[in-house]
DSSP file (Angstrom, degrees, kcal/mol; ACC not computed):
  #  RESIDUE AA STRUCTURE BP1 BP2  ACC     N-H-->O    O-->H-N    N-H-->O    O-->H-N    TCO  KAPPA ALPHA  PHI   PSI    X-CA   Y-CA   Z-CA
    1    1 A X              0   0    0      0, 0.0    97,-0.0     0, 0.0   102,-0.0   0.000 360.0 360.0 360.0 136.3   -7.1   36.6   36.5
    2    2 A X     >  -     0   0    0      1,-0.1     4,-2.2     4,-0.0     3,-0.4  -0.244 360.0-111.4 -70.9 159.1  -10.6   37.3   37.8
    3    3 A X  H  > S+     0   0    0      1,-0.2     4,-2.8     2,-0.2     5,-0.2   0.851 115.7  61.5 -58.0 -36.6  -11.7   36.5   41.3
    4    4 A X  H  > S+     0   0    0      1,-0.2     4,-1.8     2,-0.2    -1,-0.2   0.927 109.2  39.9 -57.0 -47.1  -14.0   33.8   39.9
    5    5 A X  H  > S+     0   0    0     -3,-0.4     4,-2.5     2,-0.2    -1,-0.2   0.850 113.0  54.5 -74.4 -34.0  -11.1   31.8   38.4
    6    6 A X  H  X S+     0   0    0     -4,-2.2     4,-2.6     2,-0.2    -2,-0.2   0.920 108.3  50.3 -63.7 -41.8   -8.8   32.4   41.3
    7    7 A X  H  X S+     0   0    0     -4,-2.8     4,-2.3     2,-0.2    -2,-0.2   0.907 111.4  48.0 -62.6 -41.5  -11.5   30.9   43.6
    8    8 A X  H  X S+     0   0    0     -4,-1.8     4,-2.4    -5,-0.2    -1,-0.2   0.899 111.8  50.4 -63.9 -40.3  -11.8   27.9   41.3
    9    9 A X  H  X S+     0   0    0     -4,-2.5     4,-2.3     2,-0.2    -2,-0.2   0.896 109.8  50.2 -64.6 -42.0   -8.1   27.5   41.3
   10   10 A X  H  X S+     0   0    0     -4,-2.6     4,-2.2     2,-0.2    -2,-0.2   0.922 110.7  49.9 -61.5 -44.4   -7.9   27.7   45.1
   11   11 A X  H  X S+     0   0    0     -4,-2.3     4,-2.0     1,-0.2    -2,-0.2   0.918 109.9  50.1 -61.5 -43.8  -10.6   25.0   45.3
   12   12 A X  H  X S+     0   0    0     -4,-2.4     4,-1.8     1,-0.2    -1,-0.2   0.914 109.6  51.7 -61.8 -42.8   -8.7   22.8   42.9
   13   13 A X  H  < S+     0   0    0     -4,-2.3    -1,-0.2     1,-0.2     6,-0.2   0.908 111.0  47.5 -58.6 -42.9   -5.5   23.2   44.9
   14   14 A X  H  < S+     0   0    0     -4,-2.2     3,-0.2     1,-0.2    -1,-0.2   0.837 114.8  45.4 -71.4 -31.4   -7.3   22.2   48.1
   15   15 A X  H  < S+     0   0    0     -4,-2.0     2,-0.5     1,-0.2    -1,-0.2   0.716 116.8  45.2 -83.0 -21.7   -9.0   19.2   46.6
   16   16 A X    ><  -     0   0    0     -4,-1.8     3,-1.7    -5,-0.2    -1,-0.2  -0.827  66.6-174.9-126.0  90.7   -5.8   17.9   44.8
   17   17 A X  T 3  S+     0   0    0     -2,-0.5    -1,-0.1     1,-0.3    -4,-0.1   0.741  83.6  51.6 -64.3 -25.1   -2.9   18.1   47.2
   18   18 A X  T >  S+     0   0    0      2,-0.0     3,-0.9     3,-0.0    -1,-0.3   0.558  87.3 105.7 -86.9  -7.5   -0.3   17.0   44.7
   19   19 A X  T <  S+     0   0    0     -3,-1.7    32,-0.1     1,-0.2    -3,-0.1  -0.497  83.3  15.2 -73.6 137.8   -1.5   19.7   42.2
   20   20 A X  T 3  S+     0   0    0     -2,-0.2    31,-4.3    30,-0.1    32,-0.5   0.773  77.9 136.4  76.3  25.7    0.8   22.7   41.8
   21   21 A X  S <  S-     0   0    0     -3,-0.9    33,-0.5    29,-0.2    32,-0.3   0.527  70.1-117.9 -85.6  -3.9    3.8   21.1   43.5
   22   22 A X    >   +     0   0    0     31,-0.2     3,-1.5    30,-0.1     4,-0.4   0.711  62.8 147.2  80.4  19.8    6.2   22.4   40.8
   23   23 A X  G >   +     0   0    0      1,-0.3     3,-0.8     2,-0.2     4,-0.2   0.789  66.3  60.5 -60.9 -29.0    7.4   19.0   39.7
   24   24 A X  G >  S+     0   0    0      1,-0.2     3,-1.4     2,-0.1     4,-0.3   0.668  83.0  82.0 -73.1 -16.2    7.8   20.2   36.1
   25   25 A X  G X  S+     0   0    0     -3,-1.5     3,-1.9     1,-0.3     4,-0.4   0.841  79.1  66.6 -57.3 -35.8   10.4   22.8   37.1
   26   26 A X  G X  S+     0   0    0     -3,-0.8     3,-0.7    -4,-0.4     4,-0.3   0.765  92.0  62.2 -61.1 -25.2   13.2   20.2   37.1
   27   27 A X  G <  S+     0   0    0     -3,-1.4    -1,-0.3     1,-0.2    -2,-0.2   0.657 107.9  42.5 -74.4 -14.7   12.9   19.8   33.4
   28   28 A X  G <> S+     0   0    0     -3,-1.9     4,-2.2    -4,-0.3     5,-0.2   0.314  78.1 108.5-114.0   6.9   13.9   23.4   32.8
   29   29 A X  H <> S+     0   0    0     -3,-0.7     4,-2.3    -4,-0.4     5,-0.1   0.901  81.4  47.0 -54.8 -48.2   16.7   23.9   35.3
   30   30 A X  H  > S+     0   0    0     -4,-0.3     4,-2.2     1,-0.2    -1,-0.2   0.863 110.0  53.8 -66.3 -35.3   19.5   24.0   32.7
   31   31 A X  H  > S+     0   0    0      2,-0.2     4,-2.3     1,-0.2    -1,-0.2   0.916 110.5  46.6 -63.1 -42.3   17.6   26.5   30.5
   32   32 A X  H  X S+     0   0    0     -4,-2.2     4,-2.9     2,-0.2     5,-0.2   0.893 108.6  55.3 -68.9 -38.6   17.1   28.8   33.5
   33   33 A X  H  X S+     0   0    0     -4,-2.3     4,-2.4    -5,-0.2     5,-0.2   0.944 110.3  46.8 -56.3 -47.7   20.8   28.5   34.4
   34   34 A X  H  X S+     0   0    0     -4,-2.2     4,-3.0     1,-0.2     5,-0.2   0.908 112.8  48.9 -61.8 -42.8   21.7   29.6   30.9
   35   35 A X  H  X S+     0   0    0     -4,-2.3     4,-2.2     2,-0.2     6,-0.3   0.919 111.4  49.0 -64.1 -43.4   19.3   32.5   30.9
   36   36 A X  H  X>S+     0   0    0     -4,-2.9     5,-1.4     2,-0.2     4,-0.9   0.929 116.4  42.8 -62.1 -45.2   20.5   33.7   34.3
   37   37 A X  H  <5S+     0   0    0     -4,-2.4     3,-0.4    -5,-0.2    -2,-0.2   0.941 114.7  48.9 -66.9 -47.2   24.1   33.6   33.2
   38   38 A X  H  <5S+     0   0    0     -4,-3.0    -1,-0.2     1,-0.2    -2,-0.2   0.849 121.6  35.0 -62.7 -35.1   23.5   35.1   29.7
   39   39 A X  H  <5S-     0   0    0     -4,-2.2    -1,-0.2    -5,-0.2    -2,-0.2   0.482 100.7-130.3 -98.6  -4.1   21.5   38.0   31.1
   40   40 A X  T  <5 -     0   0    0     -4,-0.9    -3,-0.2    -3,-0.4    -4,-0.1   0.867  40.6-174.2  55.5  38.1   23.5   38.4   34.4
   41   41 A X      < +     0   0    0     -5,-1.4    -1,-0.2    -6,-0.3     3,-0.1  -0.360  25.7 174.9 -66.9 139.9   20.2   38.3   36.2
   42   42 A X        +     0   0    0      1,-0.2     2,-0.3    -3,-0.1    -1,-0.1   0.517  68.2  42.4-117.9 -16.5   20.3   39.0   40.0
   43   43 A X        +     0   0    0     23,-0.1    45,-0.9     2,-0.0    44,-0.5  -0.971  63.2 175.5-133.7 149.0   16.5   39.1   40.6
   44   44 A X  E     -a   88   0A   0     -2,-0.3    25,-2.9    23,-0.3     2,-0.4  -0.993  18.3-149.5-151.7 151.9   13.7   36.9   39.4
   45   45 A X  E     -ab  89  69A   0     43,-1.9    45,-2.9    -2,-0.3     2,-0.8  -0.993   8.2-151.8-122.8 131.1   10.0   36.3   39.8
   46   46 A X  E >   -ab  90  70A   0     23,-2.8    25,-2.0    -2,-0.4     2,-0.9  -0.902  17.6-159.5 -99.5 105.5    8.3   33.0   39.5
   47   47 A X  E 3  S+ b   0  71A   0     43,-2.5    25,-0.2    -2,-0.8    23,-0.1  -0.770  78.9  15.1 -91.4 105.6    4.8   34.0   38.4
   48   48 A X  T 3  S+     0   0    0     23,-3.5    -1,-0.3    -2,-0.9    24,-0.3   0.812  74.6 165.7  97.4  43.7    2.5   31.1   39.1
   49   49 A X    X   -     0   0    0     22,-2.1     3,-1.7    -3,-0.7     5,-0.2   0.562  24.7-159.1 -71.3  -9.6    4.8   29.2   41.4
   50   50 A X  T 3   -     0   0    0      1,-0.3    -1,-0.2    21,-0.3   -29,-0.2  -0.414  68.9 -20.6  63.6-139.6    2.1   26.9   42.8
   51   51 A X  T 3  S-     0   0    0    -31,-4.3    -1,-0.3    -2,-0.1   -30,-0.2   0.498  86.4-133.0 -82.3  -3.6    3.0   25.4   46.1
   52   52 A X    X>  +     0   0    0     -3,-1.7     4,-2.9   -32,-0.5     3,-1.3   0.723  54.5 147.3  63.5  26.8    6.7   26.1   45.3
   53   53 A X  H 3>> +     0   0    0    -33,-0.3     5,-2.2   -32,-0.3     4,-2.1   0.822  64.8  67.9 -62.5 -29.4    8.0   22.7   46.3
   54   54 A X  H 345S+     0   0    0    -33,-0.5     6,-3.2    -5,-0.2     7,-0.3   0.812 115.3  27.7 -59.1 -28.4   10.7   23.0   43.6
   55   55 A X  H <>5S+     0   0    0     -3,-1.3     4,-0.7     4,-0.2    -2,-0.2   0.864 127.6  40.0 -95.2 -50.7   12.2   25.7   45.7
   56   56 A X  H  <5S+     0   0    0     -4,-2.9    -3,-0.2     2,-0.1    -2,-0.2   0.824 131.3  22.2 -75.0 -33.0   11.2   24.9   49.3
   57   57 A X  T  <5S+     0   0    0     -4,-2.1    -3,-0.2    -5,-0.3    -1,-0.1   0.817 135.7  27.7-102.4 -40.7   11.6   21.1   49.2
   58   58 A X  T  4<S-     0   0    0     -5,-2.2    -3,-0.2     0, 0.0    -4,-0.2   0.517  85.6-139.3-106.4  -6.8   14.1   20.4   46.3
   59   59 A X    ><  +     0   0    0     -4,-0.7     3,-1.6    -6,-0.4     4,-0.3   0.831  39.7 160.5  53.7  38.4   16.1   23.7   46.2
   60   60 A X  G >   +     0   0    0     -6,-3.2     3,-1.7     1,-0.3     4,-0.4   0.809  64.8  69.1 -59.3 -29.7   16.1   23.8   42.4
   61   61 A X  G >>>S+     0   0    0     -7,-0.3     4,-1.5     1,-0.3     3,-1.4   0.728  79.6  76.4 -64.2 -21.0   16.9   27.5   42.5
   62   62 A X  G <45S+     0   0    0     -3,-1.6    -1,-0.3     1,-0.3    -2,-0.2   0.776  86.6  62.1 -63.0 -23.8   20.4   26.7   43.9
   63   63 A X  G <45S+     0   0    0     -3,-1.7    -1,-0.3    -4,-0.3    -2,-0.2   0.798 109.4  41.6 -66.2 -27.8   21.4   25.7   40.4
   64   64 A X  T <45S-     0   0    0     -3,-1.4    -2,-0.2    -4,-0.4    -1,-0.2   0.723 102.3-128.9 -92.5 -24.8   20.7   29.3   39.3
   65   65 A X  T  <5S+     0   0    0     -4,-1.5     2,-0.4     1,-0.2    -3,-0.2   0.590  79.5  94.3  81.6  10.8   22.2   31.2   42.2
   66   66 A X      < -     0   0    0     -5,-1.0     2,-0.8   -23,-0.0    -2,-0.2  -0.999  64.0-149.1-135.9 132.6   18.9   33.1   42.7
   67   67 A X        -     0   0    0     -2,-0.4   -23,-0.3    -3,-0.1     3,-0.1  -0.909  32.2-138.4 -95.8 112.0   16.0   32.5   44.9
   68   68 A X        -     0   0    0     -2,-0.8   -23,-0.2   -25,-0.1     2,-0.2  -0.279  15.5-108.2 -67.4 153.0   13.0   33.9   43.0
   69   69 A X  E     -b   45   0A   0    -25,-2.9   -23,-2.8    13,-0.0     2,-0.4  -0.583  43.8-132.9 -68.1 146.4   10.3   35.9   44.5
   70   70 A X  E     +b   46   0A   0     -2,-0.2     2,-0.4   -25,-0.2   -23,-0.2  -0.895  28.7 173.6-117.1 136.6    7.2   33.7   44.5
   71   71 A X  E     +b   47   0A   0    -25,-2.0   -23,-3.5    -2,-0.4   -22,-2.1  -0.987  12.9 148.8-143.3 131.1    3.7   34.5   43.4
   72   72 A X    >   -     0   0    0      6,-2.6     3,-1.5    -2,-0.4     6,-0.3  -0.807  31.8-150.6-156.1 117.0    0.6   32.4   42.9
   73   73 A X  T 3  S+     0   0    0      1,-0.3     6,-0.1    -2,-0.3   -63,-0.1   0.694  96.4  52.7 -64.5 -18.0   -2.9   33.8   43.5
   74   74 A X  T 3  S+     0   0    0      1,-0.1     2,-0.6     4,-0.1    -1,-0.3   0.483  95.4  73.0 -97.2  -3.1   -4.3   30.5   44.5
   75   75 A X  S X  S-     0   0    0     -3,-1.5     3,-2.2     1,-0.2     4,-0.3  -0.936  73.0-149.1-116.0 111.1   -1.8   29.7   47.2
   76   76 A X  G >  S+     0   0    0     -2,-0.6     3,-1.4     1,-0.3     4,-0.2   0.838  94.5  57.1 -48.5 -45.4   -2.3   31.8   50.3
   77   77 A X  G 3  S+     0   0    0      1,-0.3    -1,-0.3     2,-0.1     3,-0.1   0.764 120.9  28.9 -59.1 -27.0    1.4   31.9   51.2
   78   78 A X  G <  S+     0   0    0     -3,-2.2    -6,-2.6    -6,-0.3    -1,-0.3   0.087  87.1 110.2-120.9  21.5    2.3   33.3   47.8
   79   79 A X    <   +     0   0    0     -3,-1.4     2,-0.7    -4,-0.3    -2,-0.1   0.539  55.3  86.1 -82.8  -6.3   -0.8   35.2   47.0
   80   80 A X  S    S-     0   0    0     -4,-0.2     2,-0.4   -10,-0.1   -10,-0.1  -0.853  81.7-128.5 -96.6 118.6    0.6   38.8   47.3
   81   81 A X        -     0   0    0     -2,-0.7   -10,-0.1     1,-0.1    -2,-0.1  -0.492  28.3-120.5 -66.5 120.2    2.2   39.9   44.1
   82   82 A X        -     0   0    0     -2,-0.4     2,-0.2   -12,-0.1    -1,-0.1  -0.298  25.9-132.2 -62.1 144.6    5.8   41.1   44.9
   83   83 A X        +     0   0    0     -3,-0.0     2,-0.2     2,-0.0    -1,-0.1  -0.536  58.0  49.6 -93.2 163.2    6.5   44.7   44.1
   84   84 A X  S    S-     0   0    0     -2,-0.2     2,-0.3     2,-0.0     0, 0.0  -0.472  85.5 -55.2 108.8-177.3    9.5   46.0   42.3
   85   85 A X        -     0   0    0     -2,-0.2     2,-0.4   -41,-0.0   -41,-0.1  -0.734  43.6-159.1-102.1 151.8   11.5   45.2   39.2
   86   86 A X        -     0   0    0     -2,-0.3   -42,-0.2     1,-0.1     3,-0.1  -0.975  23.2-139.7-131.6 144.3   12.9   41.9   38.3
   87   87 A X  S    S+     0   0    0    -44,-0.5     2,-0.3    -2,-0.4   -43,-0.2   0.784  91.9   9.1 -70.0 -26.9   15.7   41.0   35.9
   88   88 A X  E     -a   44   0A   0    -45,-0.9   -43,-1.9    -3,-0.0     2,-0.4  -0.997  59.3-154.5-153.3 152.4   13.7   38.0   34.8
   89   89 A X  E     -a   45   0A   0     -2,-0.3     2,-0.4   -45,-0.2   -43,-0.2  -0.998  14.2-168.0-128.5 129.2   10.2   36.4   35.2
   90   90 A X  E     +a   46   0A   0    -45,-2.9   -43,-2.5    -2,-0.4     2,-0.3  -0.886   8.4 178.1-115.6 150.3    9.6   32.7   34.8
   91   91 A X        -     0   0    0     -2,-0.4     2,-0.4   -45,-0.2     3,-0.4  -0.763   7.1-174.9-154.2  98.7    6.3   31.0   34.5
   92   92 A X        -     0   0    0     -2,-0.3   -67,-0.1     1,-0.2   -68,-0.1  -0.821  69.0  -5.5-102.9 135.5    6.2   27.3   34.0
   93   93 A X  S    S+     0   0    0     -2,-0.4    -1,-0.2     1,-0.1   -71,-0.1   0.902 105.3 103.5  55.8  47.0    3.0   25.3   33.4
   94   94 A X    >   +     0   0    0     -3,-0.4     3,-2.5     2,-0.0     4,-0.4   0.715  55.7  64.5-122.8 -50.9    0.8   28.3   33.8
   95   95 A X  G >  S+     0   0    0      1,-0.3     3,-1.5    -4,-0.2    -3,-0.0   0.804  96.2  59.9 -57.3 -35.0   -0.5   29.8   30.6
   96   96 A X  G 3  S+     0   0    0      1,-0.3    -1,-0.3     3,-0.0     4,-0.1   0.623 101.0  57.7 -70.7  -8.9   -2.6   26.8   29.6
   97   97 A X  G <  S+     0   0    0     -3,-2.5     2,-0.6     2,-0.1    -1,-0.3   0.507  83.9  95.2 -94.9  -6.4   -4.6   27.2   32.9
   98   98 A X  S <  S-     0   0    0     -3,-1.5     5,-0.1    -4,-0.4    -4,-0.0  -0.758  84.5-115.8 -88.6 123.9   -5.7   30.8   32.1
   99   99 A X    >>  -     0   0    0     -2,-0.6     3,-2.3     1,-0.1     4,-0.6  -0.275  22.8-119.6 -58.7 141.8   -9.1   30.9   30.5
  100  100 A X  G >4 S+     0   0    0      1,-0.3     3,-1.3     2,-0.2    -1,-0.1   0.838 112.3  58.1 -53.5 -38.6   -9.0   32.3   26.9
  101  101 A X  G 34 S+     0   0    0      1,-0.3    -1,-0.3     3,-0.0    -2,-0.1   0.643 102.6  56.3 -69.8 -12.3  -11.3   35.2   27.7
  102  102 A X  G <4 S+     0   0    0     -3,-2.3     2,-0.5     2,-0.1    -1,-0.3   0.569  85.9  94.1 -92.0 -11.4   -8.8   36.3   30.4
  103  103 A X  S << S-     0   0    0     -3,-1.3     2,-0.1    -4,-0.6    -8,-0.0  -0.707  82.4-119.6 -85.6 126.0   -5.9   36.5   28.0
  104  104 A X        -     0   0    0     -2,-0.5     2,-0.5     1,-0.1    -2,-0.1  -0.372  25.6-122.5 -62.9 139.5   -5.4   40.0   26.6
  105  105 A X        -     0   0    0     -2,-0.1     2,-0.5     2,-0.0    -1,-0.1  -0.729  24.6-159.9 -85.4 128.8   -5.7   40.2   22.8
  106  106 A X              0   0    0     -2,-0.5     0, 0.0     1,-0.1     0, 0.0  -0.933 360.0 360.0-112.5 129.5   -2.6   41.6   21.1
  107  107 A X              0   0    0     -2,-0.5    -1,-0.1     0, 0.0    -2,-0.0   0.414 360.0 360.0-103.4 360.0   -2.9   43.0   17.6
């Protein structure tokens, strides 16, 4: 995502304190449990974690047995993309926020 959109996203986060709190994560807990078990995943990345309240406040990750690495370019605390390989990457409520011109075209 370009710096222009990241800056807009940061501004939106600062103006709307309840935005990006990860509230939607709770609706997918059982799906992630199944994926972790089926794939025997030991590492995970949440790409676009927002403010990560689902992990930090509600401990949703305890259902999975994995605390994901957290990344969100608009939240200072999580703005550095973790390095390394991951058994799984999750991204909830993210893609619809990426401007169409920023999405790579796949043929």
